[in-house]
Phi, psi and omega in degrees: 000331181288338176267324184295316185292316177296320180296310177301311181297321177296314181297315181300317178301309185296323175292317183288330188250024169075025182269351175254127179301146181299331177298321180288324179292324179295314180296319179295325175290323178298328180290339177293331181298310175291328178296315177297313186292320180301316183289326181287322178297323175294319175299309174309310180300315182294319180299316180293315181295325181279340181079012181199172181251007176063229182262019178295135191274129180290321180301307186296315182296319182293319179294322174301321183287320177294323178299315182289326174296316173305322179295322178296316179304306182297327176296317180293327183279322193252329189233142181248064183232113181296324183296316181293319177298319178297313182302313186283328177296314181296319179297319180294318177303312185283327171302319181296315177305317183296315177298320177296318179299317182297318178291326176293317185260024191302314179264007180281129174263125181296148178296144182296325181282345180263357182284000000 
């Protein structure tokens, strides 16, 4: 914690006050797309392989889906950036798949020995 707080504060200062070039910020944002997609793909794969969604929350997943749909809408209204639209569209797609899996596996009870 003694190292994290000053490091995080310094990084935040650099990002907020224009000390980091926009090209670096764009690359950092581009890195979020495969990271987000990868995490959702692993969740989708685990749900499929297990044949159930375990303790995955329908409320949380639905709110994630609605939030990313809202982000697409605001991107159309406020920002003319294709990269941001691609990021939010891919997140929306994967969130939709997870919600559909929750509906599909709604009444499936996991095996006792696999828990």
